[in-house]
C-alpha positions as a printed NumPy array, in Angstrom:
array([[ -3.789, -12.985,   7.046],
       [ -6.74 , -11.711,   9.038],
       [ -8.124, -14.068,  11.694],
       [-11.794, -13.691,  12.557],
       [-12.695, -12.765,  16.138],
       [-15.814, -13.723,  18.101],
       [-17.699, -10.781,  16.622],
       [-16.944, -11.921,  13.061],
       [-17.956, -15.511,  13.804],
       [-21.21 , -14.425,  15.448],
       [-22.156, -12.277,  12.458],
       [-21.473, -15.136,  10.035],
       [-23.495, -17.666,  12.055],
       [-26.425, -15.269,  12.268],
       [-26.185, -14.521,   8.544],
       [-26.252, -18.216,   7.629],
       [-29.242, -18.877,   9.895],
       [-31.07 , -15.872,   8.446],
       [-30.551, -16.933,   4.84 ],
       [-31.425, -20.555,   5.624],
       [-34.809, -19.383,   6.9  ],
       [-35.276, -17.034,   3.935],
       [-34.495, -19.855,   1.496],
       [-36.893, -22.219,   3.271],
       [-39.692, -19.67 ,   3.097],
       [-38.949, -18.892,  -0.554],
       [-39.045, -22.566,  -1.547],
       [-42.303, -22.927,   0.392],
       [-43.8  , -20.086,  -1.642],
       [-43.979, -17.635,   1.28 ],
       [-41.512, -15.151,  -0.265],
       [-42.133, -13.992,  -3.846],
       [-39.353, -13.896,  -6.439],
       [-39.024, -10.123,  -6.409],
       [-38.505, -10.08 ,  -2.62 ],
       [-36.084, -12.999,  -2.646],
       [-33.961, -11.419,  -5.384],
       [-32.096,  -8.848,  -3.213],
       [-31.832, -11.365,  -0.366],
       [-30.085, -13.98 ,  -2.489],
       [-27.884, -11.437,  -4.273],
       [-26.456, -10.106,  -1.038],
       [-25.607, -13.706,  -0.18 ],
       [-23.772, -14.164,  -3.464],
       [-26.415, -16.212,  -5.268],
       [-27.257, -15.655,  -8.944],
       [-29.595, -17.563, -11.229],
       [-27.57 , -18.311, -14.347],
       [-28.322, -19.909, -17.698],
       [-28.327, -23.532, -16.504],
       [-28.164, -23.414, -12.711],
       [-27.575, -21.078,  -9.763],
       [-24.118, -19.528,  -9.442],
       [-22.639, -18.833,  -6.01 ],
       [-19.866, -16.237,  -5.661],
       [-17.575, -16.718,  -2.672],
       [-15.64 , -13.72 ,  -1.385],
       [-11.867, -13.927,  -1.133],
       [-10.961, -10.61 ,   0.523],
       [ -7.873,  -9.114,  -1.154],
       [ -7.281, -12.55 ,  -2.681],
       [ -5.846, -14.363,   0.357],
       [ -6.603, -18.025,   1.147],
       [ -5.055, -20.485,   3.555],
       [ -4.657, -24.226,   3.044],
       [ -7.564, -25.076,   5.358],
       [ -9.865, -22.873,   3.285],
       [ -8.578, -24.445,   0.064],
       [ -9.401, -27.924,   1.354],
       [-12.865, -26.758,   2.393],
       [-13.421, -25.336,  -1.088],
       [-12.342, -28.697,  -2.508],
       [-14.861, -30.469,  -0.278],
       [-17.633, -28.033,  -1.241],
       [-17.011, -28.327,  -4.99 ],
       [-16.981, -32.102,  -4.714],
       [-20.042, -32.376,  -2.454],
       [-22.298, -29.595,  -3.67 ],
       [-21.109, -28.913,  -7.225],
       [-19.563, -30.777, -10.169],
       [-16.041, -31.019,  -8.812],
       [-14.582, -27.706,  -9.909],
       [-14.819, -23.968,  -9.311],
       [-13.779, -20.785, -11.078],
       [-11.39 , -17.969, -10.108],
       [-12.897, -14.633, -11.161],
       [-11.184, -11.42 , -12.283],
       [-11.989,  -9.835,  -8.906],
       [-10.155, -12.55 ,  -6.95 ],
       [-13.338, -14.381,  -5.919],
       [-14.292, -18.051,  -6.256],
       [-17.452, -19.015,  -8.143],
       [-19.475, -22.232,  -8.086],
       [-21.479, -22.827, -11.255],
       [-23.733, -25.724, -10.315],
       [-24.988, -25.529,  -6.699],
       [-28.558, -26.535,  -5.866],
       [-30.588, -23.67 ,  -4.435],
       [-31.8  , -25.647,  -1.432],
       [-28.195, -26.588,  -0.552],
       [-26.771, -23.05 ,  -0.643],
       [-27.39 , -22.462,   3.111],
       [-25.399, -25.643,   3.814],
       [-22.561, -24.321,   1.648],
       [-22.618, -21.023,   3.545],
       [-22.446, -22.915,   6.831],
       [-19.43 , -24.91 ,   5.618],
       [-17.705, -21.706,   4.516],
       [-18.384, -19.973,   7.838],
       [-16.481, -22.722,   9.685],
       [-13.286, -21.64 ,   7.921],
       [-13.916, -17.872,   8.032],
       [-15.277, -17.536,   4.51 ],
       [-18.566, -16.146,   3.264],
       [-20.545, -14.87 ,   0.292],
       [-21.904, -11.764,   1.99 ],
       [-22.065,  -8.756,  -0.337],
       [-20.404, -10.601,  -3.195],
       [-23.42 ,  -9.521,  -5.268],
       [-26.167,  -6.928,  -5.1  ],
       [-26.156,  -3.129,  -4.995],
       [-23.687,  -2.853,  -2.175],
       [-19.947,  -2.539,  -1.572],
       [-18.458,  -5.741,  -2.963],
       [-15.287,  -7.681,  -2.131],
       [-12.287,  -5.37 ,  -1.56 ],
       [ -9.518,  -6.333,  -3.982],
       [ -5.8  ,  -5.636,  -4.101],
       [ -2.411,  -6.564,  -5.539],
       [ -1.788, -10.324,  -5.505],
       [  1.835,  -9.572,  -4.547],
       [  0.916,  -7.346,  -1.605],
       [  3.375,  -7.597,   1.249],
       [  6.175,  -9.131,  -0.795],
       [  6.506,  -6.991,  -3.949],
       [  9.887,  -5.387,  -4.511],
       [  8.245,  -2.149,  -5.659],
       [  5.844,  -1.928,  -2.721],
       [  5.596,   1.411,  -0.935],
       [  3.041,   0.397,   1.709],
       [  1.363,  -2.965,   2.325],
       [ -2.303,  -2.43 ,   1.324],
       [ -3.728,  -5.519,   3.051],
       [ -4.352,  -4.014,   6.522],
       [ -6.247,  -1.149,   4.907],
       [ -8.223,  -3.595,   2.743],
       [ -9.253,  -5.411,   5.913],
       [-10.264,  -2.163,   7.602],
       [-12.382,  -1.308,   4.557],
       [-13.925,  -4.793,   4.565],
       [-15.009,  -4.422,   8.166],
       [-16.265,  -0.875,   7.607],
       [-18.319,  -1.8  ,   4.537],
       [-19.781,  -5.103,   5.783],
       [-23.461,  -4.663,   6.725],
       [-23.102,  -0.881,   6.648],
       [-26.79 ,   0.109,   6.816],
       [-26.349,   3.284,   4.784],
       [-24.759,   1.436,   1.869],
       [-26.793,  -1.788,   1.746],
       [-28.984,  -0.63 ,  -1.165],
       [-26.909,   1.683,  -3.325],
       [-28.103,   2.757,  -6.789],
       [-25.858,   0.035,  -8.231],
       [-23.06 ,  -2.382,  -7.321],
       [-19.891,  -0.798,  -5.959],
       [-16.303,  -1.994,  -6.233],
       [-13.178,  -0.78 ,  -4.435],
       [ -9.56 ,  -1.718,  -5.189],
       [ -6.405,  -0.763,  -3.274],
       [ -2.793,  -0.691,  -4.477],
       [  0.331,  -0.048,  -2.421],
       [  3.061,  -0.5  ,  -5.042],
       [  4.679,   1.697,  -7.652],
       [  3.111,  -0.426, -10.375],
       [ -0.647,  -0.797, -10.213],
       [ -1.535,  -4.489, -10.378],
       [ -5.045,  -4.012,  -8.957],
       [ -6.516,  -1.966, -11.847],
       [ -7.559,   0.789,  -9.441],
       [ -8.448,   3.257, -12.227],
       [-11.278,   1.073, -13.525],
       [-13.035,   0.657, -10.185],
       [-15.802,   2.743,  -8.632],
       [-13.195,   3.823,  -6.09 ],
       [ -9.494,   3.169,  -6.559],
       [ -7.065,   3.852,  -3.731],
       [ -3.324,   4.293,  -4.22 ],
       [ -1.255,   4.228,  -1.028],
       [  1.522,   6.821,  -1.082],
       [  3.883,   8.732,   1.179],
       [  3.015,  12.407,   1.611],
       [  5.54 ,  15.235,   1.713],
       [  6.349,  14.367,   5.33 ],
       [  6.726,  10.655,   4.629],
       [  3.415,   9.765,   6.281],
       [  0.973,   7.197,   4.895],
       [ -1.699,   8.707,   2.668],
       [ -4.073,   7.857,  -0.176],
       [ -4.602,   9.129,  -3.689],
       [ -8.326,   8.658,  -4.321],
       [ -9.708,   7.832,  -7.778],
       [-13.47 ,   7.824,  -8.351],
       [-15.776,   6.924, -11.21 ],
       [-13.841,   4.234, -13.02 ],
       [-15.476,   1.148, -14.415],
       [-15.967,  -1.03 , -17.461],
       [-19.206,  -2.565, -18.703],
       [-21.58 ,  -0.812, -21.088],
       [-19.943,   2.59 , -20.545],
       [-16.214,   2.146, -19.835],
       [-14.548,   5.028, -17.989],
       [-11.097,   5.651, -16.536],
       [-11.435,   6.956, -12.974],
       [-10.633,  10.541, -12.007],
       [ -8.196,  11.559,  -9.287],
       [-10.265,  13.698,  -6.921],
       [ -8.014,  13.768,  -3.859],
       [ -4.257,  13.532,  -3.495],
       [ -2.362,  12.525,  -0.358],
       [ -5.414,  12.086,   1.888],
       [ -4.063,  11.294,   5.387],
       [ -4.743,   7.695,   6.371],
       [ -6.753,   8.635,   9.438],
       [ -9.397,  10.235,   7.2  ],
       [ -9.874,   7.452,   4.653],
       [-13.117,   6.065,   6.107],
       [-14.811,   9.423,   6.584],
       [-13.793,  10.535,   3.088],
       [-15.089,   7.322,   1.509],
       [-18.302,   7.706,   3.47 ],
       [-18.694,  11.19 ,   2.005],
       [-18.238,   9.773,  -1.509],
       [-20.838,   7.072,  -0.897],
       [-23.294,   9.579,   0.552],
       [-23.047,  11.794,  -2.526],
       [-23.533,   8.735,  -4.719],
       [-26.518,   7.596,  -2.673],
       [-28.054,  11.056,  -2.853],
       [-27.502,  11.865,  -6.531],
       [-26.994,   8.499,  -8.25 ],
       [-29.762,   7.51 , -10.643],
       [-32.177,   4.782,  -9.612],
       [-34.573,   5.035, -12.553],
       [-32.235,   3.337, -15.057],
       [-29.801,   0.618, -13.992],
       [-27.676,   1.239, -17.087],
       [-27.02 ,   4.77 , -15.865],
       [-26.849,   4.063, -12.144],
       [-23.109,   3.453, -11.641],
       [-21.075,   6.17 ,  -9.956],
       [-19.036,   6.619, -13.142],
       [-22.138,   8.036, -14.862],
       [-22.725,  10.435, -11.982],
       [-19.119,  11.646, -11.904],
       [-19.089,  12.124, -15.667],
       [-22.39 ,  14.013, -15.614],
       [-21.362,  16.297, -12.756],
       [-17.708,  16.49 , -13.913],
       [-15.012,  15.229, -11.534],
       [-14.403,  18.756, -10.251],
       [-18.015,  19.342,  -9.21 ],
       [-18.28 ,  15.845,  -7.766],
       [-15.15 ,  16.477,  -5.681],
       [-16.626,  19.761,  -4.424],
       [-19.779,  18.001,  -3.256],
       [-17.726,  15.286,  -1.566],
       [-15.622,  17.877,   0.243],
       [-18.741,  19.711,   1.414],
       [-20.192,  16.463,   2.777],
       [-16.849,  15.489,   4.265],
       [-16.766,  18.713,   6.247],
       [-19.571,  17.233,   8.398],
       [-17.778,  13.891,   8.83 ],
       [-14.104,  14.789,   9.182],
       [-12.608,  14.124,  12.628],
       [-15.787,  12.282,  13.66 ],
       [-16.418,   8.717,  14.745],
       [-14.948,   7.275,  11.531],
       [-11.504,   8.744,  12.134],
       [ -8.942,   5.951,  12.071],
       [ -6.885,   5.986,  15.252],
       [ -3.354,   4.609,  15.403],
       [ -4.411,   1.713,  17.647],
       [ -6.915,   0.482,  15.058],
       [ -4.392,   0.723,  12.241],
       [ -1.85 ,  -1.137,  14.388],
       [ -4.446,  -3.811,  15.18 ],
       [ -5.097,  -4.408,  11.487],
       [ -1.381,  -4.467,  10.703],
       [ -0.791,  -7.044,  13.443],
       [ -2.573,  -9.663,  11.311],
       [ -0.215,  -9.15 ,   8.358],
       [  3.189,  -9.667,   9.896],
       [  5.946, -11.426,   7.998],
       [  6.004, -15.236,   8.169],
       [  8.952, -17.047,   9.71 ],
       [ 11.426, -16.303,   6.921],
       [ 14.819, -17.949,   7.149],
       [ 17.992, -15.887,   6.822],
       [ 19.255, -16.964,   3.392],
       [ 22.143, -16.067,   1.132],
       [ 20.351, -14.723,  -1.933],
       [ 23.45 , -14.784,  -4.124],
       [ 24.158, -18.401,  -3.317],
       [ 20.506, -19.383,  -3.842],
       [ 20.391, -17.573,  -7.189],
       [ 23.619, -19.195,  -8.347],
       [ 22.207, -22.652,  -7.64 ],
       [ 18.98 , -21.709,  -9.396],
       [ 20.849, -20.51 , -12.474],
       [ 22.683, -23.82 , -12.621],
       [ 19.419, -25.768, -12.491],
       [ 17.946, -23.564, -15.217],
       [ 20.984, -24.183, -17.403],
       [ 20.456, -27.932, -17.111],
       [ 16.711, -27.773, -17.853],
       [ 15.372, -25.505, -20.592],
       [ 11.787, -26.158, -19.484],
       [ 12.571, -25.178, -15.903],
       [ 14.335, -22.064, -17.144],
       [ 11.291, -20.994, -19.145],
       [  9.073, -21.525, -16.117],
       [ 11.414, -19.396, -14.003],
       [ 11.318, -16.676, -16.622],
       [  7.538, -16.492, -16.831],
       [  6.02 , -17.852, -13.617],
       [  8.487, -16.698, -10.953],
       [  9.061, -13.123,  -9.807],
       [ 11.272, -11.34 ,  -7.299],
       [ 10.633, -11.006,  -3.587],
       [ 11.665,  -8.336,  -1.11 ],
       [ 12.983, -11.037,   1.237],
       [ 16.46 , -12.323,   0.207],
       [ 16.441, -15.947,  -0.906],
       [ 12.697, -16.062,  -1.596],
       [ 10.504, -15.735,  -4.696],
       [  6.827, -15.535,  -5.602],
       [  5.403, -18.208,  -7.894],
       [  2.317, -18.019, -10.076],
       [  0.558, -21.338, -10.646],
       [ -0.993, -21.121, -14.098],
       [ -4.66 , -22.057, -14.451],
       [ -4.386, -21.624, -18.219],
       [ -3.345, -24.904, -19.823],
       [ -4.822, -25.223, -23.312],
       [ -8.16 , -27.012, -23.237],
       [ -9.155, -25.801, -19.763],
       [-11.447, -22.83 , -19.196],
       [ -9.278, -19.958, -17.908],
       [ -9.515, -19.804, -14.131],
       [-11.127, -23.202, -13.61 ],
       [ -9.652, -25.481, -10.945],
       [-10.86 , -28.927,  -9.805],
       [-11.454, -30.211,  -6.299],
       [ -8.374, -32.439,  -6.522],
       [ -6.273, -29.549,  -7.792],
       [ -7.44 , -27.39 ,  -4.88 ],
       [ -6.18 , -30.066,  -2.521],
       [ -2.859, -30.198,  -4.374],
       [ -2.552, -26.401,  -4.081],
       [ -3.228, -26.691,  -0.343],
       [ -0.498, -29.327,  -0.031],
       [  1.94 , -27.195,  -2.038],
       [  1.123, -24.161,   0.087],
       [  1.809, -26.1  ,   3.274],
       [  5.048, -27.504,   1.903],
       [  6.451, -24.421,   0.214],
       [  4.643, -21.176,   1.167],
       [  3.649, -21.025,   4.841],
       [  0.201, -22.463,   4.112],
       [ -1.1  , -19.465,   2.149],
       [ -1.884, -18.543,  -1.468],
       [ -3.476, -15.631,  -3.31 ],
       [ -5.981, -15.553,  -6.161],
       [ -5.145, -13.124,  -8.975],
       [ -7.043, -10.733, -11.222],
       [ -5.645, -12.732, -14.136],
       [ -7.421, -15.884, -12.832],
       [ -4.316, -17.687, -11.567],
       [ -2.96 , -18.621,  -8.127],
       [  0.109, -17.103,  -6.435],
       [  2.317, -18.76 ,  -3.845],
       [  3.934, -15.705,  -2.326],
       [  6.765, -16.998,  -0.141],
       [  8.771, -19.789,  -1.766],
       [ 12.453, -20.312,  -1.009],
       [ 14.544, -20.168,  -4.171],
       [ 16.117, -23.438,  -3.1  ],
       [ 12.66 , -25.07 ,  -3.301],
       [ 11.665, -23.77 ,  -6.736],
       [ 12.849, -26.808,  -8.689],
       [ 10.983, -29.223,  -6.402],
       [  7.87 , -27.06 ,  -6.573],
       [  8.07 , -26.9  , -10.376],
       [  8.21 , -30.696, -10.62 ],
       [  5.115, -31.084,  -8.432],
       [  3.304, -28.274, -10.254],
       [  3.941, -29.994, -13.59 ],
       [  2.251, -33.161, -12.413],
       [ -0.78 , -31.191, -11.187],
       [ -1.095, -29.153, -14.402],
       [ -0.033, -25.795, -12.926],
       [  3.327, -25.309, -14.625],
       [  2.314, -23.931, -18.029],
       [  5.048, -21.276, -18.471],
       [  2.826, -18.607, -19.979],
       [  2.184, -15.972, -17.296],
       [  1.839, -12.544, -18.865],
       [  1.913, -13.894, -22.412],
       [ -0.675, -13.959, -25.175],
       [ -1.971, -17.364, -24.013],
       [ -2.445, -16.308, -20.372],
       [ -5.932, -15.278, -21.437],
       [ -8.474, -13.656, -19.14 ],
       [-11.998, -14.861, -19.948],
       [-15.37 , -14.733, -18.254],
       [-17.474, -17.945, -18.16 ],
       [-19.471, -16.518, -21.092],
       [-22.442, -18.114, -22.798],
       [-21.603, -21.586, -21.536],
       [-22.869, -20.532, -18.113],
       [-23.966, -16.909, -17.829],
       [-27.54 , -15.916, -18.656],
       [-26.392, -12.376, -19.51 ],
       [-23.815, -13.429, -22.092],
       [-24.338, -12.832, -25.808],
       [-21.637, -15.272, -26.857],
       [-19.293, -17.957, -25.59 ],
       [-15.872, -16.973, -24.256],
       [-14.233, -20.266, -23.336],
       [-14.095, -21.827, -26.851],
       [-12.617, -18.619, -28.256],
       [ -9.9  , -18.618, -25.603],
       [ -9.028, -22.235, -26.396],
       [ -8.95 , -21.636, -30.152],
       [ -6.545, -18.719, -29.711],
       [ -4.348, -20.747, -27.364],
       [ -4.139, -23.502, -29.987],
       [ -3.263, -20.938, -32.673],
       [ -0.295, -19.82 , -30.572],
       [  0.969, -23.163, -29.27 ],
       [  4.633, -22.43 , -30.07 ],
       [  5.888, -21.119, -26.737],
       [  9.198, -19.88 , -28.156],
       [  7.236, -17.697, -30.571],
       [  4.935, -16.526, -27.762],
       [  7.937, -15.622, -25.575],
       [  9.425, -13.558, -28.391],
       [  6.22 , -11.506, -28.477],
       [  6.713, -10.409, -24.868],
       [  3.962,  -9.34 , -22.503],
       [  0.504,  -9.156, -24.107],
       [ -2.818,  -9.009, -22.261],
       [ -5.65 , -10.687, -24.174],
       [ -9.03 , -10.394, -22.453],
       [-12.376, -11.876, -23.519],
       [-15.893, -10.966, -22.347],
       [-19.096, -12.661, -23.411],
       [-21.158,  -9.469, -23.107],
       [-21.014,  -5.748, -22.416],
       [-20.874,  -6.303, -18.651],
       [-17.149,  -6.845, -19.243],
       [-16.448,  -9.451, -16.564],
       [-13.453, -10.426, -18.71 ],
       [-12.187,  -6.82 , -18.658],
       [-11.92 ,  -6.694, -22.454],
       [-11.837,  -2.886, -22.466],
       [ -8.42 ,  -2.874, -20.774],
       [ -6.836,  -5.782, -22.631],
       [ -4.031,  -4.928, -25.021],
       [ -6.204,  -7.08 , -27.257],
       [ -9.818,  -7.135, -26.105],
       [-12.535,  -9.395, -27.489],
       [-16.243,  -8.83 , -26.883],
       [-18.956, -11.342, -27.724],
       [-21.968,  -9.787, -29.46 ],
       [-25.253, -11.136, -30.767],
       [-26.26 , -10.51 , -34.378],
       [-29.725, -11.869, -35.105],
       [-29.159, -14.864, -32.873],
       [-25.644, -15.62 , -34.134],
       [-22.464, -15.172, -32.091],
       [-19.945, -12.611, -33.352],
       [-16.845, -11.085, -31.777],
       [-15.754,  -7.463, -31.748],
       [-12.055,  -6.664, -31.329],
       [-10.573,  -3.733, -29.422],
       [ -6.9  ,  -2.759, -29.29 ],
       [ -4.781,  -0.64 , -26.973],
       [ -6.443,  -1.122, -23.609],
       [ -4.361,  -1.188, -20.442],
       [ -5.168,  -1.614, -16.741],
       [ -1.848,  -0.484, -15.225],
       [ -0.67 ,   2.989, -14.13 ],
       [ -1.107,   4.436, -17.633],
       [ -4.621,   3.026, -17.884],
       [ -6.385,   3.272, -21.241],
       [ -9.481,   1.925, -22.946],
       [ -9.207,  -0.087, -26.138],
       [-10.221,   1.3  , -29.525],
       [-12.699,  -0.733, -31.56 ],
       [-10.971,  -2.217, -34.587],
       [-14.06 ,  -2.412, -36.794],
       [-16.924,  -4.786, -37.663],
       [-17.216,  -7.991, -35.65 ],
       [-16.03 , -11.454, -36.755],
       [-17.472, -14.949, -36.706],
       [-16.109, -17.304, -34.06 ],
       [-14.161, -19.424, -36.536],
       [-12.336, -16.335, -37.8  ],
       [-10.974, -15.265, -34.428],
       [ -7.666, -17.223, -34.315],
       [ -6.6  , -15.807, -37.678],
       [ -7.78 , -12.317, -36.735],
       [ -5.539, -12.379, -33.68 ],
       [ -2.715, -13.825, -35.785],
       [ -2.975, -10.897, -38.228],
       [ -2.919,  -8.435, -35.343],
       [  0.228, -10.07 , -34.01 ],
       [  1.787, -10.063, -37.478],
       [  1.331,  -6.286, -37.696],
       [  2.94 ,  -5.91 , -34.293],
       [  5.935,  -8.06 , -35.25 ],
       [  6.379,  -6.162, -38.516],
       [  6.347,  -2.774, -36.774],
       [  7.933,  -3.272, -33.353],
       [ 11.231,  -1.576, -32.55 ],
       [ 13.574,  -4.127, -31.033],
       [ 11.975,  -5.595, -27.902],
       [  9.179,  -3.016, -27.857],
       [  6.031,  -4.326, -26.162],
       [  2.727,  -4.676, -28.002],
       [  1.027,  -1.85 , -26.102],
       [  3.905,   0.541, -26.887],
       [  3.928,  -0.394, -30.565],
       [  0.177,   0.133, -30.769],
       [  0.409,   3.53 , -29.115],
       [  3.167,   4.559, -31.517],
       [  1.595,   3.429, -34.808],
       [ -2.117,   3.657, -33.973],
       [ -5.002,   1.438, -35.009],
       [ -4.865,   2.059, -38.78 ],
       [ -2.17 ,  -0.515, -39.725],
       [ -3.968,  -3.208, -37.754],
       [ -7.311,  -2.389, -39.33 ],
       [ -5.823,  -2.387, -42.815],
       [ -4.257,  -5.841, -42.387],
       [ -7.185,  -7.5  , -40.64 ],
       [ -9.851,  -6.277, -43.062],
       [ -7.78 ,  -6.582, -46.222],
       [ -9.585,  -8.605, -48.885],
       [ -7.808, -11.726, -50.065],
       [ -6.392, -11.239, -53.566]])
C-alpha cells in the first residue's frame, strides 16, 4: 500500500494545526457557525442527531495493522468503543467531542490517515474494488491509479468548492465491484486495441433524491490523459453546475439536462486546451505509483495439494464448509485465498466494529495476511492474502471474535446506513429493520438456497445505504411523524447496473419482515432452477411481487 513521503506528512501536520486553531477560535466565538461549517466539513466533521460524526478516509479501502490498532485506540479514547464501516469504504466515529477532534486528527496523522475532504463540496475519498490486486478476473490493478487520483484531487484549489460533493470510483476487473456507474465519475480500466492501459469514463451517476445510472462519455482514454480529461470534466461541472439549489447541484443533474452527448462535447472542447499539458501522466510517475503496490512475499505453494487438504477439512466440518462457500473467494496466486470477515452477525448494526475487534483484526492480519486488510462497500472487512493452509485456523479465531457469520452475499448480509439512530437527516431508523429481517431469515440453509441477494436499507433519500441498487431496496420515509418503509425491487450495482422499481405504498416497521418474506416467496415460486433473484425479477417483472405483497388477507 502507499507509504506517505515527507511532503504528505508535512501537509497533514499543517492541516491538523490549521484545524486545531480554527476549532479553538470557533469555540471561543470568534468564528460564526456559517463560516465554520465548510471548514469542519472538509475535515470530515458533521453535526449529527445526538453528537458530532467524524468520517475518516480509507483510500481505496486499504488499512494496515498499525492503522487498525490506532483506530482501536481512538474509538476507545475519544468515542464509545466502536466505529462504523461505511458503504464508501470509510470509517465513521459517531460520538467524538468537538473540542477533541483536532487531537483525533493528530493521532490519525501519525499513522498516515486523515479526514481531509471526506465531506464537503469537494472530491471525496477515491474508492475501488476490495479485491484489487488479487482478483482472478482483474485486467489491471486499479490501486496505483486511485493513489494518483488521490494526490491529484487533494487540496486542488480549483475543486475545493464545487457545486456539490463529488465521488469517484475505479474498477480494474471484468466484474464491477466498485459500483462505478452510480458515481459522479466512474472509471473502468481496460486494454485498448493495442493492448495498452486505458480508461472507459462514465459520468453523471449517483443515487440520492434523483438516482441516475452514469453515461459512458469516453471509451479507451489513454492512461496518460486521465488527469487532464478529468480536469476538463470538473471544469465543465464547475462552470455550468447549479449553485442556487443544492438538490439540483450534482453533476448527474447537469449531464441529464445537457444530455450526455452535449456534455461530452463540452468536455472535449475544454480538454483540447488541457491535453498534453502539465497534467499528462508520464511513465515515471505511473511506475512510481505502481512501486507501492507490489506483490507481498508470497510463498510458492502447490494449489492442488492445498485445495485437497481444504476439501478434507470441509468434509469433516459442515460449519467450516459453509464458511468456505460464502466467506472465501479465489485468488490469482496459487495456494492463496481472500477472506471476508463478516460484520453482520444478527443483533449488531451492519458495519459496526468495536475497539477490541479492531485489535483482533490487526492481529489476524499480522498472522495471516501480511499485515493488511481492506474495507468493503458492503460494510465488511477483507483479508486479501491468506494461505489456503491457514484458512481453518483463521476460521476458528474469527468465530471467537464474531467475524465468521457465513452469510456474505446472502439476504442477511444487509447494507444499512446508521439511519435515525444517529443521522440528523434520516426520516426513519435503519438498524432495527435490518435486525428484524435478519431474525426473520435465521435459517442459514434456507438463506443459502436463495443464492445471492443484495438487500440495502437507507434511512432517507440521501441513499447512504444504496437502496436504489439493492436487489431489494428499503427506504425509510416519514408520514406525519411516523416511520414507514418503501420497498424497491430490481436494483443492481454491477456491470448491468439498474435502479429499483418502487413496489407500491410504504409499510409500517413491524410489517417489514413479512413483506420481505412474501417477496422471497414469490421468487422461490417463480425461479427457474438455480436462477438468481435479480434474474427472476427481470424475467417476471414487478407485478407478481406487488400482487402477493398487497393481497388482502381472506
